[in-house]
N, C-alpha and C positions, 0 to 999 in steps of 0.2 A: 572288133577293134575298139569300138567306143567303150565297151565293157572293160576291156583291158586298160584303157586310158583312165577310167574312173577308179579302177582298182589301184593303179599306180599313183594316181592323185591322192586317193585316200591313204595309201601307204606312206606317201611322202608327207602328207599333212600330219599323220600320226607321228612320224619320226620328228617332224618339226615341233610338234607339241611336246614330245619327250625332251627335245633339246632345250626348249624354252623352260620346261619344268626343271631340268638339271641346272640351267643357268640361274634360275630363280633360287633354287636350293643353295647353289654355290654363293650367290650374292648374299643370301641370308646368313650363311656361315661366316662369310667375310665380314659382314656387318656386325655379327655377334663377336667375332674375334677383335674387330676394331674397337668395339664398345668395351670389351674386357681390357684391351691395351690402354685405352684412355683412362679407364678406372684405375688401372695399376699405376699409370703415370701420375695421376692425381694423388694416389696414395704415396708414391715415391716423393712427390713434391711436398706433400704435407709432412712426411717423415723428415725430409731435408730441412724444412722450415722449423720443425720441432727441434732438430739437432742444433740449428743455429740459435734458437731461443735458449736451449739448455746451455750452450756455449757462452752466450751473453750473460745468462744468469750466473754461471760459474765465475765468469770474469767479475761481475758485480759483487758476488759474495766474497771473492778474494780481496777486492778493493775495500769492501766494508770491513773485513777482518784486519786488513792492513791499517785502516784508519782507526779501528778499535784498539789495536795494539799500540799505535802511536799515542792515542788518548790516554790509555792506561799508563804507558811509560811516562808521559808528560805529567799526569796526576801524581805518579809515584815520585818523580823528581821534585815536583812542587811541594809535596808532603815532606820530603826529606829536607828541603831547604827551610821549611817552616819550623822544623824541630830544631 
């Protein structure tokens, strides 16, 4: 009877160890997936910030072009009036 008890206890302990091992492996995979997701979100955030910067740069370039056009037009009118 005692031998059967030890056998069942050993079997239960082995199953318990396997369960712990499976949980540890699942937690590792979950942690890895979470890490990959965080990395992707950081890249998405960086990409979004880059797009915002490009948009701001395009706006500034447009305003610079508009100011340059007005300056050339003003210089042209000034030159015409001097002649």
